[in-house]
C-alpha positions as CSV (number, residue, x, y, z in Angstrom):
1,M,-25.3,184.0,-54.6
2,P,-28.9,185.0,-55.1
3,P,-31.3,182.1,-55.9
4,P,-32.1,181.8,-59.6
5,K,-35.3,183.6,-60.7
6,Q,-38.2,181.3,-61.3
7,T,-40.2,181.7,-64.5
8,P,-43.7,182.7,-63.6
9,P,-46.4,180.4,-64.9
10,L,-48.0,181.5,-68.1
11,P,-51.5,183.1,-67.9
12,L,-54.3,180.9,-69.1
13,W,-54.8,182.9,-72.4
14,R,-51.2,182.2,-73.3
15,R,-51.6,178.5,-72.8
16,L,-54.8,178.2,-74.9
17,P,-53.1,177.6,-78.3
18,A,-51.5,174.4,-76.9
19,W,-54.9,173.2,-75.8
20,F,-56.6,174.2,-79.1
21,L,-53.8,172.3,-80.9
22,L,-54.5,169.1,-79.0
23,G,-58.3,169.7,-79.4
24,C,-57.9,170.0,-83.2
25,L,-55.6,167.0,-83.3
26,L,-58.4,164.7,-82.1
27,P,-60.8,165.1,-85.1
28,A,-57.7,165.2,-87.4
29,S,-56.7,161.8,-86.0
30,L,-60.2,160.5,-86.4
31,F,-60.1,161.6,-90.1
32,L,-56.7,160.2,-90.8
33,S,-57.4,156.9,-89.1
34,W,-60.6,156.6,-91.2
35,L,-58.7,157.1,-94.4
36,L,-56.1,154.5,-93.2
37,L,-58.7,151.9,-92.3
38,A,-60.6,152.5,-95.6
39,R,-57.5,151.6,-97.5
40,F,-57.7,148.2,-95.8
41,D,-61.4,147.8,-96.2
42,F,-61.8,148.2,-92.4
43,F,-60.3,144.8,-92.0
44,Y,-63.5,143.2,-93.3
45,P,-61.7,139.8,-94.0
46,R,-60.7,139.6,-90.4
47,W,-64.1,140.5,-89.0
48,Y,-65.7,138.1,-91.6
49,E,-64.0,135.3,-89.8
50,S,-64.4,136.5,-86.3
51,L,-68.1,137.3,-86.7
52,A,-68.9,134.1,-88.6
53,I,-70.4,136.2,-91.5
54,D,-70.2,133.2,-93.8
55,Q,-72.6,131.3,-91.6
56,H,-74.8,134.4,-91.3
57,I,-75.0,134.7,-95.2
58,A,-75.6,130.9,-95.5
59,F,-78.6,131.3,-93.1
60,Y,-80.2,134.5,-94.4
61,A,-79.4,134.5,-98.1
62,P,-81.8,131.7,-99.0
63,K,-84.6,133.6,-97.0
64,N,-84.2,136.8,-99.2
65,R,-87.6,138.1,-100.0
66,Q,-86.5,140.4,-102.9
67,G,-85.7,137.6,-105.4
68,K,-82.0,137.4,-104.5
69,A,-81.9,134.1,-102.7
70,D,-79.2,133.0,-105.3
71,F,-76.7,135.1,-103.2
72,V,-76.2,131.8,-101.3
73,L,-74.2,130.7,-104.4
74,T,-71.5,133.4,-103.9
75,T,-68.1,132.7,-102.3
76,L,-66.0,134.1,-99.5
77,E,-63.8,135.9,-102.0
78,E,-66.9,137.4,-103.6
79,H,-68.2,138.7,-100.3
80,Q,-64.9,140.4,-99.6
81,R,-64.8,141.9,-103.1
82,L,-68.4,143.2,-102.7
83,F,-67.6,144.9,-99.4
84,A,-64.5,146.5,-100.9
85,E,-66.7,147.7,-103.8
86,I,-69.1,149.4,-101.4
87,V,-66.2,151.0,-99.5
88,T,-64.8,152.3,-102.8
89,A,-68.2,153.6,-104.0
90,V,-69.1,155.5,-100.8
91,H,-65.7,157.2,-101.1
92,G,-66.7,158.5,-104.5
93,R,-64.5,156.2,-106.6
94,S,-67.1,154.1,-108.3
95,E,-70.9,153.8,-108.8
96,L,-73.1,152.0,-106.3
97,G,-75.6,150.9,-108.9
98,E,-72.9,149.1,-110.9
99,I,-72.1,146.6,-108.1
100,V,-73.1,143.1,-109.2
101,Y,-72.6,139.7,-107.5
102,H,-71.3,136.5,-109.2
103,D,-71.5,132.8,-108.4
104,S,-68.5,130.6,-107.9
105,K,-68.0,130.3,-111.7
106,G,-67.9,134.1,-112.2
107,R,-71.4,134.4,-113.8
108,V,-73.3,137.6,-113.0
109,L,-76.3,136.8,-110.8
110,G,-77.7,140.3,-110.3
111,A,-77.3,143.8,-108.8
112,L,-76.3,143.7,-105.2
113,L,-78.2,146.8,-104.0
114,R,-81.8,147.9,-104.2
115,P,-82.8,151.5,-104.9
116,D,-83.4,152.2,-101.1
117,E,-80.0,150.8,-100.2
118,I,-78.4,152.9,-102.9
119,G,-80.1,156.0,-101.6
120,H,-78.9,155.2,-98.0
121,L,-75.4,154.6,-99.1
122,R,-75.4,157.9,-101.1
123,D,-76.4,159.6,-97.8
124,V,-73.4,157.8,-96.2
125,A,-71.2,159.1,-99.1
126,R,-72.4,162.6,-98.5
127,L,-71.6,162.3,-94.8
128,I,-68.1,161.0,-95.6
129,R,-67.5,164.0,-97.9
130,I,-68.5,166.4,-95.1
131,M,-66.2,164.5,-92.7
132,Q,-63.4,164.7,-95.2
133,R,-63.7,168.4,-95.6
134,A,-63.9,168.9,-91.9
135,G,-60.9,166.6,-91.4
136,W,-58.7,168.5,-93.8
137,G,-59.7,171.7,-92.0
138,F,-58.8,170.3,-88.6
139,L,-55.6,169.0,-90.0
140,A,-54.6,172.4,-91.4
141,A,-55.6,174.0,-88.1
142,S,-53.4,171.5,-86.2
143,L,-50.4,172.3,-88.4
144,L,-50.9,176.0,-87.9
145,L,-51.3,175.7,-84.2
146,A,-48.3,173.4,-84.0
147,L,-46.2,176.1,-85.6
148,I,-47.6,178.8,-83.3
149,T,-46.9,176.8,-80.2
150,W,-43.4,175.9,-81.4
151,R,-42.6,179.6,-82.2
152,Q,-43.8,180.7,-78.9
153,R,-42.1,177.9,-77.0
154,L,-45.4,176.9,-75.3
155,R,-45.4,173.9,-73.1
156,L,-47.9,171.3,-74.2
157,P,-50.2,169.7,-71.6
158,S,-48.6,166.9,-69.7
159,P,-49.1,163.2,-70.7
160,G,-51.1,162.8,-67.5
161,Q,-53.5,165.5,-68.6
162,I,-53.9,163.9,-72.0
163,V,-54.6,160.5,-70.5
164,L,-57.1,162.0,-68.2
165,M,-58.9,163.8,-71.0
166,A,-58.9,160.6,-73.2
167,A,-60.1,158.4,-70.3
168,S,-62.9,160.9,-69.6
169,L,-64.1,160.9,-73.2
170,L,-63.9,157.1,-73.5
171,G,-65.5,156.6,-70.1
172,L,-68.4,158.9,-71.0
173,A,-68.9,157.2,-74.4
174,G,-68.7,153.7,-72.8
175,L,-71.1,154.6,-70.0
176,T,-73.6,155.9,-72.6
177,I,-73.4,152.8,-74.7
178,W,-73.6,150.6,-71.6
179,L,-76.7,152.4,-70.2
180,A,-78.6,152.9,-73.4
181,G,-77.4,149.8,-75.3
182,F,-75.4,149.7,-78.5
183,K,-78.6,149.2,-80.7
184,R,-80.3,152.2,-79.2
185,V,-77.2,154.4,-79.7
186,F,-76.8,153.1,-83.2
187,E,-80.3,154.0,-84.1
188,F,-80.1,157.4,-82.4
189,I,-77.0,158.3,-84.5
190,H,-78.8,157.2,-87.7
191,H,-81.8,159.4,-86.8
192,L,-79.4,162.2,-86.0
193,V,-77.2,162.2,-89.1
194,F,-79.5,160.9,-91.9
195,P,-82.4,162.8,-93.5
196,A,-85.9,162.2,-92.0
197,G,-88.1,159.9,-94.0
198,Y,-85.2,158.2,-95.8
199,P,-84.9,154.5,-95.1
200,W,-81.8,153.3,-93.4
201,F,-83.0,150.2,-91.6
202,F,-83.1,147.0,-93.7
203,Y,-84.0,143.5,-92.6
204,Y,-81.6,140.7,-93.4
205,Q,-84.3,139.0,-95.4
206,D,-84.7,142.1,-97.6
207,S,-81.2,143.3,-98.0
208,L,-78.0,141.7,-99.3
209,M,-76.1,144.7,-98.0
210,T,-77.0,144.1,-94.3
211,T,-76.6,140.4,-94.8
212,L,-73.1,140.9,-96.2
213,M,-72.2,143.2,-93.3
214,K,-74.0,141.4,-90.5
215,A,-75.1,144.9,-89.3
216,P,-74.8,146.2,-86.7
217,Q,-72.3,143.8,-85.3
218,L,-69.7,144.6,-88.0
219,F,-70.2,148.3,-87.3
220,A,-69.5,147.8,-83.7
221,A,-66.2,146.0,-84.6
222,I,-65.3,148.8,-87.1
223,G,-66.1,151.4,-84.5
224,A,-63.8,149.8,-81.9
225,T,-61.0,149.5,-84.5
226,W,-61.5,153.1,-85.5
227,T,-61.3,154.2,-81.9
228,V,-58.1,152.3,-81.1
229,T,-56.5,153.5,-84.4
230,T,-57.4,157.1,-83.6
231,L,-55.9,156.9,-80.1
232,L,-52.7,155.4,-81.5
233,L,-52.4,158.1,-84.1
234,Y,-53.2,160.8,-81.5
235,A,-50.5,159.4,-79.2
236,L,-47.9,159.3,-82.0
237,F,-48.7,162.9,-83.0
238,Y,-48.6,164.0,-79.4
239,A,-45.2,162.3,-78.8
240,G,-43.9,163.9,-82.0
241,L,-45.0,167.3,-80.9
242,R,-43.4,166.8,-77.5
243,C,-40.1,166.0,-79.2
244,W,-40.4,168.9,-81.7
245,H,-41.2,171.4,-78.9
246,N,-38.4,169.8,-76.8
247,D,-40.8,170.2,-73.8
248,E,-39.4,173.7,-73.0
249,P,-41.3,175.9,-70.6
250,G,-43.0,179.0,-72.1
251,K,-41.3,182.3,-71.7
């Protein structure tokens, strides 16, 4: 009996759709994980406790130089509500200028945000809108490429290749942050994505927003959560694609 014929490996150009699929799936996962975390206010109540934001507010609120030292009269529940209001506003579902803070008896004490802070958060909102448009585009491209690779019975890259790719990206990002320092990377990103000349840095003594968020520590925690959530979503999508494609070799 003659030996069974072995299927020759596919040329590189035939395997490209599978790699493009997994490439588009990464920003799509970033986008979907952002939407998911935003629904839970990026777990601010959890970070509020872990980062001792209550003590941070108690220390800096009385030192406010913009006439808002009465922020010290606000409560834990009010802090969480205010952060949720900011999240809602930068996603286009409310107005930043209408956010006010209350004391423990529910009396309005004043507007939370100053004009410069509103301007900065509007820049953030514009950036989020761009990210959302791009995210929907990458998601649509992922669905189209998933259909193409399924119809053509293309084998997806192996789990080992995916782990190596993810480890390389995370290693590069981690090395950059370690060598440059989180603060420098944080400032570089802000200079890169926000318009020149627009204020984005605010001292705790001048900004209830940064006091409330204990920036940049909270952003580091949110960034780590976003990364982990993205990787979990990506792994789930990849596992689902492997099951759907049945891991059959290409013809």
